[in-house]
C-alpha positions in Angstrom: -40.1 51.6 73.0 -39.5 47.9 72.7 -43.1 47.3 73.7 -44.3 49.6 71.0 -42.3 47.8 68.3 -43.2 44.3 69.4 -46.5 44.1 67.4 -44.7 45.3 64.3 -41.9 42.7 64.9 -44.4 39.9 65.2 -46.1 41.0 62.0 -42.8 41.3 60.1 -41.7 37.9 61.3 -45.0 36.4 60.2 -44.6 38.0 56.8 -41.1 36.7 56.5 -42.1 33.1 57.5 -44.9 33.3 54.9 -42.5 34.6 52.3 -40.0 31.9 53.1 -42.7 29.2 53.0 -43.9 30.4 49.5 -40.3 30.5 48.3 -39.8 26.9 49.5 -42.9 25.7 47.6 -41.6 27.4 44.5 -38.1 25.9 44.8 -39.6 22.4 45.4 -41.3 22.6 42.1 -38.1 23.2 40.2 -36.3 20.2 38.5 -32.8 21.3 39.6 -31.3 21.1 43.0 -31.3 24.5 44.8 -28.9 25.0 47.8 -28.7 28.5 49.5 -26.2 29.4 52.2 -25.8 32.5 54.2 -22.5 34.5 54.3 -21.1 32.1 57.0 -21.7 29.0 54.8 -24.7 27.8 56.8 -27.5 26.3 54.8 -30.8 28.3 54.9 -32.6 26.7 51.9 -32.3 23.2 50.5 -35.1 22.0 48.1 -36.4 18.5 47.6 -34.4 17.9 44.4 -31.2 18.8 46.1 -32.0 16.4 48.9 -32.7 13.6 46.4 -29.4 14.4 44.5 -27.4 14.1 47.7 -29.4 11.3 49.2 -30.1 13.4 52.3 -33.0 14.9 54.1 -33.7 18.6 54.3 -33.5 18.6 58.1 -30.0 17.0 57.9 -28.7 20.0 55.9 -30.6 23.2 56.9 -29.0 25.1 59.8 -25.7 23.3 59.4 -22.4 24.5 57.9 -21.7 23.0 54.5 -18.4 21.4 55.5 -20.2 19.5 58.4 -22.6 17.9 55.9 -20.0 17.4 53.1 -16.8 16.6 54.9 -14.9 15.7 51.7 -15.1 19.3 50.6 -12.9 22.2 51.8 -13.0 25.9 51.7 -11.0 25.7 48.5 -13.0 23.0 46.7 -16.6 23.9 47.7 -18.1 26.0 45.0 -20.5 27.7 47.4 -17.6 28.7 49.8 -15.5 29.8 46.8 -18.3 32.2 45.7 -18.7 33.5 49.3 -14.9 34.1 49.4 -14.5 35.8 46.0 -18.0 37.2 45.3 -17.7 35.9 41.7 -20.1 33.5 40.0 -19.0 30.0 38.9 -20.8 28.4 35.9 -21.1 24.8 35.0 -18.4 23.4 37.3 -18.3 19.7 37.9 -17.9 18.8 41.6 -17.4 15.3 43.1 -17.9 15.0 46.9 -18.8 12.6 49.6 -21.6 13.2 52.1 -21.3 12.5 55.8 -23.1 9.2 55.1 -20.4 8.1 52.8 -22.2 8.5 49.4 -20.0 9.8 46.6 -21.9 12.3 44.4 -20.9 14.1 41.2 -22.9 17.2 40.3 -22.7 20.0 37.7 -23.1 23.3 39.5 -23.7 26.9 38.7 -23.2 29.1 41.8 -24.1 32.7 42.2 -23.5 35.3 44.9 -26.5 36.8 46.7 -26.3 40.5 47.4 -28.6 42.9 49.2 -27.9 46.6 48.8 -24.5 45.7 47.3 -23.5 43.6 50.3 -22.7 39.9 49.9 -25.2 38.0 52.2 -24.9 34.5 50.8 -24.7 32.2 47.8 -27.1 30.1 45.8 -26.2 27.0 43.9 -28.2 25.3 41.1 -27.1 21.7 40.5 -27.9 18.5 38.7 -26.6 15.0 39.4 -24.3 13.7 36.7 -23.0 10.7 38.7 -24.5 8.2 36.3 -23.2 10.2 33.3 -19.7 10.3 34.8 -19.8 6.5 35.4 -21.0 5.9 31.9 -18.2 8.2 30.5 -15.6 6.3 32.5 -16.9 2.9 31.3 -16.7 4.2 27.7 -13.1 5.1 28.2 -12.3 1.8 30.0 -13.9 -0.1 27.1 -11.8 1.9 24.6 -8.7 1.2 26.7 -9.4 -2.5 26.5 -10.2 -2.3 22.8 -7.1 -0.4 21.8 -4.9 -2.4 24.2 -5.3 -5.4 21.9 -3.2 -4.1 19.1 -1.1 -7.2 18.8 -4.2 -9.3 17.9 -5.7 -7.2 15.2 -5.2 -7.6 11.5 -2.6 -5.2 10.1 -5.1 -3.7 7.6 -7.8 -3.2 10.2 -8.6 0.2 11.6 -10.7 0.2 14.7 -13.5 2.6 14.7 -13.4 3.7 11.1 -15.6 1.7 8.7 -16.1 4.0 5.7 -13.8 4.6 2.7 -14.1 6.8 -0.3 -16.1 4.1 -2.1 -18.9 4.6 0.5 -19.3 8.3 -0.5 -22.1 8.2 -3.1 -22.4 11.0 -5.6 -21.5 12.0 -9.1 -22.1 15.8 -8.9 -19.1 18.0 -9.7 -19.0 19.4 -6.1 -18.8 15.9 -4.5 -16.3 14.6 -7.1 -14.1 17.6 -6.4 -14.5 17.2 -2.6 -13.4 13.5 -2.9 -10.4 14.5 -4.9 -9.4 17.1 -2.3 -10.0 14.7 0.6 -8.0 12.0 -1.1 -5.0 14.4 -1.4 -5.5 15.3 2.3 -5.3 11.6 3.3 -1.6 11.5 2.2 -0.6 14.0 4.9 -0.8 14.0 8.7 -2.0 17.6 8.9 -5.1 18.6 10.9 -8.4 18.6 9.0 -11.5 20.8 9.7 -14.7 19.6 8.1 -17.9 21.7 8.2 -21.4 21.3 6.9 -25.0 21.1 7.9 -26.2 18.2 10.1 -26.6 15.0 8.1 -24.3 15.9 5.2 -21.8 13.2 5.9 -19.0 14.9 7.7 -17.8 11.8 9.6 -18.0 9.8 6.4 -15.3 12.0 4.9 -13.3 12.0 8.0 -13.3 8.1 8.3 -12.5 7.9 4.6 -9.5 10.2 5.0 -8.2 8.1 7.9 -8.6 4.8 6.1 -6.8 6.1 3.0 -3.9 7.6 5.1 -0.7 6.1 6.4 -2.4 5.9 9.8 -5.0 3.5 8.6 -3.6 0.7 10.7 -3.8 2.9 13.8 -6.9 3.6 15.9 -9.6 5.9 14.9 -11.3 7.5 18.0 -14.3 9.8 17.8 -16.0 12.0 20.4 -18.9 14.4 20.2 -17.8 17.5 22.2 -21.5 18.4 23.0 -22.2 15.1 24.7 -20.7 15.8 28.1 -20.2 18.8 30.4 -16.7 20.4 30.6 -15.4 18.5 33.6 -16.3 15.1 32.2 -15.2 16.0 28.7 -11.7 17.0 29.9 -11.2 13.7 31.6 -12.5 11.8 28.6 -10.3 13.5 26.2 -7.1 14.0 28.2 -7.3 11.4 30.9 -7.3 11.5 34.7 -4.8 10.7 37.5 -5.6 9.0 40.8 -5.8 11.6 43.5 -6.2 14.5 41.0 -9.7 15.0 42.4 -12.2 13.1 44.5 -13.0 9.8 42.8 -10.4 10.2 40.1 -8.6 7.0 38.8 -5.7 6.5 36.5 -7.2 6.5 33.0 -5.8 7.5 29.7 -7.9 9.9 27.6 -9.1 9.5 24.0 -6.2 11.5 22.7 -3.7 9.0 24.3 -5.8 6.1 23.0 -5.5 7.5 19.4 -1.7 7.5 19.6 -0.5 6.4 16.1 -3.9 7.1 14.6 -6.5 9.7 14.4 -8.9 11.4 16.8 -12.1 13.0 15.5 -13.8 15.7 17.5 -17.3 16.4 16.3 -19.1 19.7 17.2 -15.7 21.2 18.2 -17.5 24.6 18.6 -19.4 23.1 21.6 -16.1 22.5 23.5 -15.5 25.0 26.3 -12.8 27.6 25.7 -10.6 26.3 28.4 -10.5 22.8 26.8 -9.9 24.4 23.4 -6.8 25.9 24.9 -5.7 22.5 26.2 -6.3 21.0 22.8 -4.3 23.7 21.1 -1.3 22.7 23.3 -1.7 19.1 22.2 -1.6 20.3 18.6 1.3 22.6 19.1 3.5 20.6 21.5 2.4 17.0 20.7 2.0 16.1 24.4 -0.9 15.6 26.7 -1.2 16.2 30.5 -3.9 14.2 32.3 -6.2 16.0 34.7 -4.5 16.3 38.1 -1.2 15.1 36.8 2.2 16.9 36.7 3.9 15.0 34.0 3.3 15.1 30.3 3.0 12.2 27.8 4.1 12.4 24.2 1.4 11.5 21.6 1.5 11.1 17.8 -2.0 11.7 16.8 -3.8 13.4 13.8 -6.6 15.6 14.9 -9.7 16.0 12.7 -12.6 18.2 13.8 -16.1 19.0 12.5 -18.7 21.7 13.1 -22.2 22.4 11.6 -21.6 26.0 10.8 -19.0 27.9 8.8 -15.8 28.0 10.9 -15.3 31.8 10.6 -18.9 32.3 11.8 -18.1 30.2 14.9 -15.0 32.3 15.5 -17.0 35.5 15.2 -19.5 34.3 17.7 -16.9 33.3 20.2 -17.7 29.6 19.9 -14.3 28.6 18.4 -11.0 30.1 19.5 -9.3 31.9 16.6 -5.9 30.4 17.3 -7.4 26.9 17.4 -9.2 27.6 14.2 -5.9 28.4 12.4 -4.2 25.4 13.9 -7.1 23.0 12.8 -7.8 24.7 9.4 -4.7 23.3 7.7 -7.0 21.4 5.4 -10.6 22.6 5.2 -13.5 20.6 3.6 -17.0 22.2 3.3 -19.6 19.5 2.7 -22.5 20.9 0.6 -26.1 20.3 1.6 -28.2 17.8 -0.4 -30.3 20.6 -1.9 -27.2 21.9 -3.6 -26.5 18.6 -5.3 -29.9 17.4 -6.3 -28.4 15.4 -9.2 -27.1 12.9 -6.6 -30.6 12.2 -5.2 -31.4 9.3 -7.6 -28.0 7.7 -6.9 -28.4 8.0 -3.2 -32.0 6.7 -3.4 -30.9 3.6 -5.3 -27.9 3.1 -2.8 -30.2 3.2 0.3 -32.8 0.9 -1.3 -30.1 -1.6 -2.1 -28.6 -1.4 1.4 -31.9 -1.9 3.1 -32.9 -4.7 0.7 -29.8 -6.5 2.0 -30.4 -5.6 5.6 -34.2 -6.4 5.7 -34.0 -9.3 3.2 -36.4 -7.6 0.8 -36.5 -7.1 -3.0 -37.8 -3.5 -3.4 -37.3 -2.3 -7.0 -37.2 1.4 -6.2 -39.5 4.4 -5.9 -42.5 5.5 -8.0 -42.3 8.4 -10.4 -44.3 10.5 -8.0 -41.8 9.8 -5.2 -38.9 10.5 -7.4 -40.4 13.9 -8.3 -41.0 14.6 -4.6 -37.4 13.7 -3.7 -36.1 16.0 -6.4 -38.3 19.0 -5.3 -37.9 18.6 -1.5 -35.3 20.8 0.2 -34.0 18.1 2.6 -33.2 20.1 5.7 -31.8 16.9 7.3 -29.7 16.3 4.2 -28.5 12.8 3.3 -29.4 11.4 6.7 -33.0 12.5 6.3 -33.2 10.8 2.9 -31.7 7.6 4.3 -34.3 7.6 7.2 -37.2 8.3 4.8 -36.3 5.3 2.7 -35.7 3.1 5.7 -39.1 4.0 7.2 -40.9 3.6 3.9 -39.5 0.1 3.5 -40.8 -0.9 6.9 -44.3 0.1 5.8 -44.1 -1.4 2.2 -46.3 -4.2 1.2 -45.2 -4.3 -2.5 -42.0 -3.7 -4.3 -42.3 0.0 -5.1 -42.1 2.9 -2.6 -45.2 5.1 -3.0 -46.0 8.5 -1.5 -48.2 6.9 1.2 -45.2 5.1 2.6 -43.2 8.4 3.2 -43.0 10.4 6.4 -45.7 13.0 7.1 -43.7 16.0 5.8 -43.2 14.4 2.4 -46.8 13.1 2.3 -48.0 16.7 2.9 -45.8 17.9 0.1 -47.4 15.3 -2.2 -50.9 16.5 -1.1 -49.9 20.1 -1.8 -48.6 19.1 -5.2 -51.7 17.2 -6.1 -53.8 20.1 -4.8 -52.0 22.5 -7.1 -52.4 20.1 -10.1 -56.1 19.6 -9.3 -56.6 23.4 -9.0 -54.9 23.9 -12.4 -57.1 21.2 -13.9 -60.2 22.8 -12.5 -59.2 26.1 -14.0 -58.7 24.5 -17.3 -62.1 22.7 -17.1 -63.8 25.9 -16.1 -62.4 27.7 -19.2 -63.5 24.9 -21.5 -67.1 25.1 -23.0 -69.5 22.7 -21.2 -72.3 20.8 -22.7 -75.6 20.8 -20.8 -76.0 17.9 -18.4 -78.7 15.5 -19.6 -79.9 12.4 -17.9 -83.0 10.2 -18.0 -84.7 8.2 -15.3 -84.2 8.3 -11.6 -82.1 11.2 -10.2 -80.3 9.0 -7.6 -79.3 6.6 -10.3 -77.9 9.4 -12.4 -75.9 10.7 -9.4 -74.6 7.2 -8.8 -73.5 6.9 -12.5 -71.6 10.2 -12.2 -70.0 9.1 -8.9 -69.0 5.8 -10.4 -67.5 7.5 -13.5 -65.5 9.9 -11.3 -64.2 7.1 -9.1 -63.3 4.8 -12.0 -61.4 7.7 -13.7 -59.4 8.5 -10.5 -58.6 4.8 -10.0 -57.6 4.4 -13.6 -55.2 7.4 -13.4 -53.8 6.1 -10.1 -53.2 2.7 -11.7 -55.6 1.0 -9.3 -54.0 2.5 -6.2 -56.7 3.4 -3.7 -54.7 5.8 -1.6 -53.6 7.8 -4.6 -57.1 7.8 -6.0 -58.5 9.0 -2.7 -56.0 11.9 -2.6 -56.9 12.9 -6.2 -60.6 12.9 -5.3 -60.0 14.8 -2.1 -61.6 12.2 0.2 -60.3 9.9 2.9 -59.1 6.5 1.9 -61.7 4.8 4.1 -64.5 6.8 2.4 -63.3 5.7 -1.0 -63.2 2.1 0.1 -66.8 2.4 1.4 -67.9 3.9 -2.0 -66.1 1.2 -4.0 -67.9 -1.5 -2.0 -71.3 0.3 -2.4 -70.8 0.9 -6.2 -69.4 -2.6 -6.8 -66.1 -1.4 -8.3 -63.0 -3.6 -8.2 -59.9 -1.4 -8.2 -57.8 -4.3 -9.5 -59.7 -4.2 -12.8 -58.6 -0.6 -13.3 -54.9 -1.3 -12.8 -52.7 -1.5 -15.8 -50.5 -4.0 -14.0 -53.4 -6.6 -13.7 
């Protein structure tokens, strides 16, 4: 019987080898590290990216037990062995380990059980190296420790990290004036503040202004974007670490400790993992912090201000923000309106940014043209005040005069200008078509007559554009280079057609 089955076994083994080789080719083309172990913890697949992440070779890992290759791990700390033991997936877990070569690596892992017919036969881990990110995060914290450790040498009126005051919030619309009044009243207390609004509306501007107008103005102001780091790193950055708490951990205070006596600002709070939101809730409730891996707690006196880019209750409904944390943070709530809802502030903001960049770039720009002012008032500004600021900054880099014209603006605004001109041109054509027309009469050479008509059209467009070639070209519906060629051929000087000559 064994002899009869042998050919089938050989064929099956050949198919399996071919399938395994095809799988290996696929895995080697993936950007993440892939590590597969069998139910005993022995590596069966290990792609090139995983080998690069761990600074190992494939043959040094495949066929060996995971603890033989990574001796700093244990059955309790290895995410692969945990999944083999529990059968439950682990998502986005930070893991720091040392290879048998002595290299310390930090990865962010998602580990899944592998089942065949309901039976657990192994585990697969997808990982990416965050060693450099972790080192950068620790350097940031170390620099902040050094900065805020020099409290004796700083001026009493100086708040580190917060530059803006209520004077820096530009706007005379009723909604902004009311918001400034509400924020000024909030500054007098030490209650938590929750600010929400679309990207670019100026949420941190309000937060810094509140801090600088508060009794905590002489204390530190520490800001952290909660979407910038994975969960494991963010926990250490915010709450600190203790030497021995995990592999590679050092004694470091977190940003919450560094903000003692001042304010901490947590941007994109809805990007913070739920487990860290629970830890933050304890800080707010109990006024103490426990470093990662530590057993003792440290008292902190800190005002927490947080921001998110969507309505808070929407974030709660979507499970992005814990309901209990929302109620703890939402003592004072400020909703920043988008720029399209306060268009009357656009001229003030435009003048403000022109003046700022004049001083920064040592320029003397007077402002924007009437056409640009109309474009600014009609545009919806999805990027809000920040988009307006960047549009003006970019235009001033391209400017060769003292007025910002449409051709100096970003593509999206230039396209809006073209559409506007196209609509006006179409309206003009409809009006012209409705008007009675005199018969065309000319004498002499046909080509000369065509040249005369062309010259008249070009002169009219230049005159209406005040001698500006780009605007005239857009009005005529031809490229700027084409108009320049025709001006040269027709002998027309655009400067003679400018009212500013």
